[in-house]
N, C-alpha and C positions, 0 to 999 in steps of 0.2 A: 297537274300544272296546266294552265291555259296558255297557249302560244299567242303572243300579242303582235298586232301589226302597229307600225307606227304611221300616224296620218301624213306626214310630209317628210320623209327621209332626206337627210343632207347627202350630197355626194361625198365619197370617202376615198382618200388615197391611204393605204397602209403600206408602208415600206417594210417588208418582212426581213428581219435580221435572223442570223443563225444561232441556235443554241441558247435562245433568250425566253422560251415559253411562247415564242411568236406563233407557233402552229395553234396553240389554244386560243390566242387572240384572233387568229385567222377564222377559226371555227365559229366564234361568236359572231364575226362579221359575215360569214357565209349564211349562217342561219338568219341574220338580219336581212341580208339580201334576198334569201329565198322566201321569207315570210312576206316581204314588201314587194316582191316581184321586180327587183332591180336588175339593171343589166351589169353583168360582172364581165370585165376585160378578160378575155381568153386568149392565150398565146397561139400564134399560128403554128408553132412547131409541134403542137400537140402534146407538149410536156407541161409539167407544173411550174414552169419558170419562163419568164422573158428573157432574162439575161442572168448569167450565172458567174460570180466571182470575178473574172477577169474581163468580162465584156459588158459595155454599157447598154442601158435600155434605150430603145428606139420605138417611137410611136408606131412605126410600120410593122412592129413585131406582134401586134394584137389583130384578131380577125373581127373585133367588136366595135361597131360605130357608136360614138357618143355613149360611153359607158358611164354608169352611176358609181361603180365601185372598182377600184384596183387593189388586188391584195395578193397576187402571186409574186413569187421572187423576182426581184430586179435590182440592178445597180442604178440608183436614182440619178436621173439628169433633169433638172428643172426646165431646161430648154426644149425637153421632149414631152412636157406635160400633156396628158390626155383630158385631165380634169383642171380647168383653171382655178387658181386660188381666189375665191370669192368669199362672201359672207355666207354663201349657201354650200360651201365645201369645207371639209376638215381634212387636215393632213396629220397623220399620227405614225409613230414607230415605237420600238421598245429597245432598251439597252441593258446589258447585264455587267455586273462588276468584272473587271478584266481578268483576274487570276481564274475565276471560276468559268467565265466563258472560254478562256484559253485552253483550260484543262478539258472542257467538255468537247471542244472542236478537235483537239489533238487525239483524244481518245476515239471520237466518233470517226474522224477521217483517216485513222491509222489503217482502217480496212483497205484504203486504196493504195497503200504503201508497198506496191510489188517490187519496188527497187531497193527495199530495206534502208532507206535513208534515215528513218527515225528509229531509236534504239528499241530492242526487244524487251519489253516489260509488260506484265499484265496488271500491276497495281497501278491505278490512274495517277496517284500522287507521285509515286516513284518514277513513273514515265515522265511526268511534266518536269520533275527535278532533273532527270537525265537529259532531257531536252535542253533545258536552261543552262546546264553545266556544259554542254556541248554545242550551244547555239551557233558560235561562229563556224565551228567544224561542219555543223549540219548545213548552214547557209552556203559554205563552200561546195558542198556537193549538189546544190541545186543549180545545175548548169542546163543550158539549151532553153529552147521556147515551146517545148511539148506542152500539151494541156496540163498533164499532172504537175509538171514543174512550175508552171505559172500558178496554178491553184495553191500549190505548196507554199509559194512566196506569200500569198495571201493569208493562208491558214496560220502560218507562223508569225505574220506581220500585223500591221495595224489594220484590222478587218473592218471596223466601223469607218475609219478614215477612207479606206479604199471603196466603200460602198457610197459614200456621201460627198466625197471630193469631186468638184465640178470641172476641173481643168483637164483631167486625165484619168483614164482607167488602166494606165500601165501597171501591171502587177509589180514591177520593181519598186514602184512608189511606195508600196505597202511596208518595205523595209527601211526606208530612209525618208523621213518627213521633216520639213523645216518648221519653225515656230511660226512663220508667216502662213504657210499652208493650213496649219491647225487653227490659227485665228480666223482665217477666211472660211474654213469649213464650219466652225462653231458659229460664226456670224450668219452663214447661209442658213443653217438648220435653225437658229433662233428666229430668223425671218420666215421661215417656211412652214414649221411644224407648230400646229395648235397644241399638241401634246406629245411629249416624249415620255413614255412609261418607263418604269424601272422594275426589273424582275424580282429584285429583292423586296419590293414593295408591290407585290403583284395585285392583291386584292384592293389596295389603295388606288393603284392604277386603273383598276376596273370601275371604281367608284367615280373617278375623275372622267373616265371615258363615258360612263353613263351620263353624268352631268352634261358633258360636251354634246352628246348626241341627242339628249332629251329622251331617253328611253327608260324602261322600268328595270327594277333590280333583277326581275325574273329573266329578263333578256340578256343579262350579263353572267348568268349561271354557266357553269363549265364543268367538264370532266377533262383532267389534265391529260394532254396528248403527247406522245413521242418522248416520254420521260425515261431516262436510263434506270434500269433495275439497280438498286443498291441495297446491300445487306443492312440490317438494322445497326450493326456496329460500324458502318462507314463513317470515316472521320473527314469532315468537310474542311478542316482547317489546313493550311499550308505552313511549312516552315518559314519563318520570317525572311530568311535569306532568299528563298525561292519566290516568295511574294514580291519582295522588294525588286528582284531582278526582272520578273515579269512586267512590273509596272515601269521599270526603267527602259526595257527594250521596247515595250509597247506605249511609249509615252504619249503618242498622238491619241490612241484609243482611251488612254487613262485620262488625258485632259478633257476629251469629249464626255466621258462618262461622268467625271467629277463635276463638270459644269452642269450637265443636265440633272444630275442627281440633286444639286443645290437649287436648280430651277423647280424641280419637282417638290422639294420640301417646302419651298416658298409657296407653291400652289395649294399644298395641303393647309398651310397656315392660313391662306386666304379663304379656303373652303370652310374652315372652322373645325378645330379638334373634336368638340362635342358632337357636331353634325356628322364628321367623319366616323367617329365611333359608333354612332347610332346606325349609320348606313352599313358598316362592317358587320354589326350584329344581325341586320336584316339580310344581308347576303349570306352569312353563315347559316341562318335558318332556311333560306331558300335552297342553298346547296345541300343541306341535310335532307329537305324534301325530294330533291332531284335524285339524289343517290338511293333513297328509300324507294322511289317510284320506278327507278330505271335500271339499276346496277345490281347485278347478281354477285359478282366478284371481280378481284384484279386477277389477271393472268400474265404470264410472260408471252410477249408478242410472237415469238417463234412457234409457240404452241397454238396460236390462234389463227383465224382466217379473216383478219380485219384490214387486208390490203396495206399493211404497214411494212415499209421497207426496213429490214433489219440488217445492219452492217455485220460483216464477219467478225465474230467473237465478241459482239456487243449485244448484251441482253436488254431488250426494251420492254416497257411495261404496256399492257393493253387491258381492256375491259370486256367483260362478258355481260351483255344486256339480258335482263330477266325475260323468260318466256312470258308472252302475253302483255309485255310492257307496252304502254302508248306508242304509236307510230313515230311521235316526235323524238324518242329516246335515241333511235338510231343515228340521228343527225349529229348528236354530240360526240360520236366516236368515228365520224366520217374521216377518212384520210384525204390529203390534198388530192390524190388522183381520183377518189370518188367524187369530191366536189367538182373537180375539173369536168369530169364526165357529166355531171348534173347540170353545169351551166353551159356546156357546149351548144 
């Protein structure tokens, strides 16, 4: 597979969200930046994020002057933009349906729960059910302003709202959101983002991203990153009562997701169903070529040396690249930290 350069890349702002397949999108954009010699905004703190959960993004947090691409974690603030919104720039992000994203982050972040605030449970669906059944009781235990307590308010609250709300990054706000706050946030996102991708329609999202960026199908090929290992018998469904309670409690995030899923479906209609199907078939073929050329097998991340952070008691998937594979293959499985070091 030939790695292609794009003759006149647009400037890109990618607001990375948690547990949405955003790391895979980030990988595509990192490779795009690398092949086109673009300047990627690098955090001054030496870590793979500008701001995290409870803190807002500030332009002073980057060491990069006049960047072409922003793609590391941040709580987005429009007033702190490093890349102005023009016809030569694109703003993108990705959202995942609320029950699935809530389950993923509760399971993932439970490794930090040294204070035993969350219930003890190894089964992900049962854990989420127990959290929702004891939601008010759990919230009553989240006291104080320590970093973990502030993060837990957002983890259990309206995560998307907290990341995009423009008036305040107060972590308490994640737990109690007014209808006017939701309306303002949706309006702001509508005005700002060229494309809000949807995790459940991941390949379709990539096709629309490809069209927006003016790049080839080959340039949106991917190897899934930071995916939790699941047994083949894994049940992806929730009890109706649990799902309804999650959507009720996280009503702001649910409203944001439902709005942008509808917008996304409209974009697919405008793109054309036959055209989309043909593009998806081409992507499927390119994906098969990539895996044949690069991948030896799937492995569990804790058994690998791929610089992937593995939370306590969470099994993560990784990939082993074939011996003698082309040099570009390694970039498909680069971690955030590896990319950060590459762009420093």
